[in-house]
C-alpha positions in Angstrom: 13.6 16.2 43.3 11.5 18.2 41.0 14.4 17.9 38.0 14.7 13.6 38.8 10.9 13.8 39.0 10.3 15.3 35.6 13.1 13.0 33.8 11.6 10.1 35.3 8.1 11.0 33.5 9.6 11.8 30.5 11.3 8.4 30.5 8.3 6.7 31.2 6.1 8.7 28.3 9.3 7.8 25.8 9.4 4.0 26.7 5.1 4.0 26.3 5.7 5.3 22.9 8.6 3.3 22.0 6.6 0.0 23.2 3.4 1.4 21.7 5.3 1.8 18.3 7.0 -1.7 18.7 3.8 -3.4 19.1 2.1 -1.8 16.2 5.4 -2.8 14.3 4.8 -6.3 15.6 1.2 -6.6 14.7 2.1 -5.0 11.3 4.8 -7.5 10.2 2.8 -10.6 11.2 -0.1 -9.4 9.1 2.4 -8.8 6.6 3.7 -12.0 6.8 0.4 -14.0 6.8 -0.6 -12.2 3.2 3.2 -12.4 1.7 3.1 -16.6 3.0 -0.7 -17.3 1.3 0.2 -15.4 -1.6 3.3 -16.8 -2.2 1.5 -20.5 -1.6 -0.5 -19.8 -3.9 1.8 -18.4 -6.6 4.0 -21.4 -5.9 2.1 -24.4 -5.1 -1.5 -23.9 -6.2 -4.5 -23.0 -4.0 -5.5 -26.1 -2.0 -4.3 -24.6 1.0 -6.2 -20.7 0.6 -9.1 -22.8 -0.1 -9.3 -24.9 2.8 -8.5 -21.6 5.1 -10.6 -19.5 3.3 -13.5 -22.5 3.5 -13.2 -22.8 6.9 -13.4 -19.5 8.1 -16.3 -18.7 6.0 -18.4 -21.6 7.3 -17.4 -21.1 10.7 -18.3 -17.3 11.0 -22.0 -18.4 8.8 -22.3 -21.6 11.2 -23.3 -23.8 7.7 -21.6 -24.8 4.6 -21.4 -21.5 2.6 -18.6 -22.6 0.3 -17.5 -25.8 -1.1 -13.7 -26.0 -1.0 -13.6 -27.7 -4.2 -15.7 -25.4 -6.0 -13.7 -22.5 -4.7 -10.3 -24.5 -5.1 -11.4 -24.3 -8.8 -12.4 -21.0 -9.3 -9.0 -19.8 -7.2 -6.8 -22.2 -9.9 -8.5 -20.5 -12.8 -8.2 -17.2 -11.4 -4.5 -17.6 -10.7 -4.0 -18.2 -14.8 -5.6 -14.9 -15.4 -3.2 -12.2 -16.3 -5.4 -9.8 -14.3 -5.3 -11.5 -11.0 -1.7 -12.6 -11.4 -0.1 -9.2 -11.7 -1.9 -7.6 -8.3 -0.7 -11.1 -6.9 2.9 -10.2 -7.7 2.1 -6.6 -6.6 1.0 -7.8 -3.3 4.2 -9.9 -3.0 6.4 -6.8 -3.6 4.6 -4.7 -1.1 4.4 -7.1 1.8 8.2 -7.2 1.4 8.5 -3.6 1.2 6.4 -3.4 4.6 8.5 -6.0 6.4 11.9 -3.7 5.4 10.3 -0.5 6.7 9.0 -1.9 9.5 12.4 -3.6 10.3 13.1 0.3 10.0 10.9 1.2 12.5 11.5 -1.3 15.1 15.6 -0.3 15.0 14.6 3.5 15.0 12.2 2.6 18.1 15.1 0.6 19.6 18.1 3.3 19.1 15.6 5.9 19.4 16.9 7.5 16.3 14.8 10.4 15.1 16.1 10.7 11.5 15.2 6.7 11.2 11.4 7.1 13.2 10.9 10.2 10.9 11.5 8.5 7.9 9.3 5.5 9.1 6.5 8.1 10.2 6.9 9.6 7.3 6.1 6.7 4.7 3.4 5.0 6.9 1.4 8.7 6.8 1.8 8.6 3.1 1.1 4.9 2.4 -2.2 5.5 5.1 -3.2 8.9 3.2 -3.0 6.9 -0.4 -4.6 4.1 0.9 -7.7 6.0 2.5 -8.0 8.1 -1.0 -8.4 4.7 -3.0 -10.8 3.4 -0.4 -12.9 6.4 -0.9 -12.7 6.6 -4.5 -13.7 2.9 -4.8 -16.6 2.9 -2.2 -17.7 6.5 -2.4 -18.0 7.4 -5.8 -21.2 7.4 -6.7 -20.9 8.2 -10.7 -23.1 6.0 -12.8 -20.4 5.2 -14.9 -17.8 4.4 -12.4 -15.1 1.8 -12.3 -16.9 -0.1 -9.5 -20.3 0.5 -10.3 -19.8 -1.5 -13.7 -17.9 -4.3 -12.3 -20.8 -4.9 -10.0 -23.3 -4.8 -12.4 -21.1 -7.0 -14.8 -21.0 -9.8 -11.6 -24.8 -9.4 -10.8 -25.8 -9.4 -14.7 -23.5 -13.1 -15.0 -24.8 -14.8 -11.4 -27.2 -17.0 -13.1 -24.6 -18.2 -15.8 -21.9 -19.6 -13.2 -21.2 -20.3 -9.9 -18.0 -18.7 -9.3 -16.0 -17.1 -6.4 -18.4 -13.8 -7.5 -21.4 -15.2 -6.5 -19.9 -16.6 -3.3 -18.7 -13.0 -2.4 -22.7 -11.3 -3.7 -24.2 -13.9 -1.2 -22.4 -13.7 1.5 -22.4 -9.6 1.8 -25.8 -9.9 0.7 -26.9 -12.1 3.6 -24.5 -10.3 6.5 -25.4 -6.6 5.4 -29.3 -7.6 4.7 -29.3 -5.9 1.7 -30.3 -6.6 -2.2 -28.2 -5.8 -5.3 -25.3 -2.8 -5.4 -27.5 -0.1 -5.4 -31.1 -1.2 -4.9 -32.9 -4.6 -5.7 -33.9 -2.9 -9.2 -29.9 -4.6 -10.2 -31.3 -8.0 -10.3 -34.0 -7.1 -13.1 -36.4 -9.2 -11.1 -34.6 -12.5 -11.0 -33.5 -12.5 -7.3 -31.4 -14.9 -5.8 -32.1 -16.2 -2.6 -29.5 -14.5 -0.2 -31.9 -11.4 -1.3 -34.4 -12.8 0.9 -35.1 -12.8 4.8 -36.5 -16.4 5.2 -36.2 -19.1 2.9 -38.7 -19.8 0.2 -38.7 -21.6 -2.7 -38.3 -18.5 -5.2 -37.1 -15.2 -4.1 -39.6 -12.0 -5.3 -39.8 -8.7 -4.4 -42.0 -8.6 -1.7 -39.9 -10.7 0.3 -36.3 -8.9 -0.4 -34.6 -7.0 2.1 
């Protein structure tokens, strides 16, 4: 009886791990398919559908018309023609396809309980997680004065009043949601603050009213 009970427990634990892994693979596949579909649609058919999706999501989250669809469509159309945007979009397509193929490998390993397939899948996912974590830490935790992220955001802040691009929308959304002003401090705006820097709606956002 003890042997049968032990086998039952081991079988239950194996099934729990198997179905948990299959659930993770299913969610990962759905996310990869959504990203792949939106990316391919933007590459092949233009920004019409993506602009509509982003506009609906952002405006519903903020319960206000934060983004104009026509403006976002024009910005995405210009961005799609840039080489620095086109190359990452192609890379996203390649990475999404690779992720789908590896998820198929993991699904086969979970269904067949293949140690070699599951080992390969787990190792790749672990390495990918470590690489993405290191990249995120390098981008968001790098406090060097001349870092790439610092230079990029400083440049976009300095260009805020010169154009009405997608980065202006991103800056306003982040500052309102996080209730902050500037990348490092309000001094980044050099005394000329956008309306998103102030908690209350005023005619002119001044230093005494900023977050």
